[in-house]
N, C-alpha and C positions, 0 to 999 in steps of 0.2 A: 925256182920258179915252178918246181912239183908241190911244193908247201901250199902255196899261193892257190893253185888249181885244186887243192883238196880241201883248202879251205872255201874256196867257190862253192865247188858241189855240197859241202856241208851245209854253208846257207840256203842254196838252192832248195836242197833238201827240208830245209827246217821251215820257209816258205810254202812249200808244199804240205806239210803237215798243216801247219796254221788256214791256209786257206781251205783245206778238207773240213778241219774242223768249224769252221765259221760258215761253210754249204748248209743253209737249211736242210732237216731231216725230213721227208715225205710223210703227209699226214697219216696218220693212223685211222682209217674210218672202222668205225663197230660193224660186224657183222650183223646182218639180219638174222636171227636163230632160225631154226628149221621149222615152220608153220605151216599147219595142213589147210589147203583151204579148196579140198574135195567132198565130197561127200563118199565118192569110191574107196580112197584112202581111209579115211577116219573108220569105213565098215570095216577095212582090214584090221584094225587093230583091236574092233570088238569082237573080231570072230576070233581073235588068240587071247583075249582075256574081256570078260564080261562085265568087269568094273570100269571097263572104256566107255561103256554107253552111256549116250546123255538122256535124262530124265524127265520129265514134264513134271515140274511139281506143284501146279495146277491141280491135276490128278490126287496129288497126295495129301494135300494141304488144305482140309474144310476150313472156310472162312478166310482165306487169304485174300489181300488186298494188294494188289499190285499197282504204284505211283511211278511210272516211269519217267524221270526226268530227263533223261537223256533221249526223250524221244518226243520232247520238246522243247522250246525255248527258254523254260525254267531250272537252267543249269549255270556252270562258272562258266561254261564254253560262250554260253549265249547261242548255240547252233544245236540242229537237230542231229545227232550224231549216230541214230537208226533210226529205224522204221517198223511196224509190226511187231514191235517184242512180245516173245514168251518168255516165262521162267524156266529156263533150262540147268540144268548140272549133272555130275558124274553120279552115278548112283550111289554111291558110298556116301558124299554128303546129303543127297538127295535123301535117301532114306533117313538120315540123322536129321535133317530138318524137321522131316515129318514128326520124328520122336521129337523135338523138340516142341513143335506148335500143337502136340498132341498134350503136352505135359502142361504148356500155357494155357491152354484152353480148361484145363479143370481149375484154373485160379480165373475163369472169365477172360482171359487174355488174346489176343489174334497177333499175327503177323502182318506189318506190311513191308512189302518188298520194292526196295529201289534198282536194286540190280540184280543178276545172278550171271549165269554167261553173257558175254559182250565179245563182240567179233575184235581181232590185233589190230585192224584197223583204225579203230576208235581210241584204243593204247596210245599210237602213235599221235594221234590227233590231241588226245590230252595231255600228252611230255611238248608237242609242242608250244603249247601253252601256259602250262604250269611244269617246268622240268626240274622239281623238287621231288624225290625219292619219299620224303615223306609224307606226302598228297598224291603224287601219282607214280604209277609203275613206269619204269626206262621200259624202252621197247627194245631193248638191248636183253632183257632179260625176259618181257612180257609180263601179264598180269596172270594173278591166279583165277579173274574173270574170263581172261582167255583161255583157260584151260579147265572152264566150268567145274570151279573148285572153290567159290568164292563168291559171298552174299553180303550185300550192303541193306540192311532192313531195320526197322525199329517196332514197337508195339503198339497196339490199341486196344480200348475196353470192350469188348463185345455186345455190354450194354447198350452203351453211349453210343458207340461209335468212335469215339476221341481218340485222336493220338496221346499217346503218354509224351508228358514233359522230359525231354531228355536234355534240354539247357539250354541246345543249340538246334541250328536247321542241318539239315543232309549237306555234306560237302563245306562245311564251315571251315576254313581254311587256317585255324588260329590254335592256340595252345588251352583253349578253353573245349576245344572238342576232344582233348586227350582224355584217357582213361584217369592219369594222375593229376587231373585239376581236381582241386579241392573245395576251390572258393564257388560254390553252388549251393541253392536250397538243398536242405535235407531231402526232398522227396524225390529230387533230379538224381540226386547220389543213388537213392533207394532204387530207382529207374532203370539207370544204369547199370548199376549193380546186378540185379534182376536177369537183365538182358545176357550181360557177362558170364555169371554163374551158369545159367540156363543151356546156352551154347558149349561153354567150355565142357558142362557134365555129358552133354551127346559129340565130346570130338572136337569142335572148332576151337580155332585160336583167333585171340582178338588182335588187333593192330592197337600199339599204342597211342597213336597220332589220330585214330579215328573211333570213334564207341559205335559205329553203325557196321564196321565192317568185318567179317568174319572169316577165315579161310581154313582149308582142310590140309592136315597134316603132310609135307612131303610130296606134296601139290606136282613143284618143279620135276623133281623125280619119276612120277607114277604117269602124268598124263600130257602130252604132247599140246604147245598152243595152235589154236584154230582159229582161223579166220572165215567161218563160214556165215553165210547172211542169214537172220531169220528164216526167209524162204528156204533155202538149204537145209537148213537145221528142222523144219518141221518134213521134210522129204524122209531126212534121215532117223525122224522118231516115229513114224505114221506107216 
């Protein structure tokens, strides 16, 4: 009798373990990273470190042309993602971009800027449409753009105003836009290489899947994510 009771207890214990193992685990929801959305808060960071300052690159780059795709419907989301944009970067990349522009001007080329700082909320929207880290930043990490430490750009001829042929449009999500894609006309490859060499010479890092995207090193360690509208950014910088 005693042995039968022990067997029964062992059987019940076994069933309990099986039931527990079949119970679905709670879903792990990725936490939103720390994001600054207050002018007052970012000013505190700037007081502690002047390199945290946000700079309007319009004042640093003579002949700068801006083509704000995300302020129009002419982008991959087919939505207006922000309004009244201005070109802002942290102090270090802003000054470096000014050096890039100065060097390019000596060979009669200028910069066309598609995007610089963008609010964090835009990154969340983009990810909801293209959840692919080759082409969109994961909101769990945030984007260099949200940190004021990345730019999307191309080049144009100062004399004619014509944009240089880079082989694809901006935000062309295929391997044709990758830096290692070689099946392109020789002049296109030279144009891409010129942009890449000049940006890297002055400290920027290329993104392998997008010929137009360059970021400042160690931005995730140096600069917090921000979700300030361009109206708030104007208050911060003026």
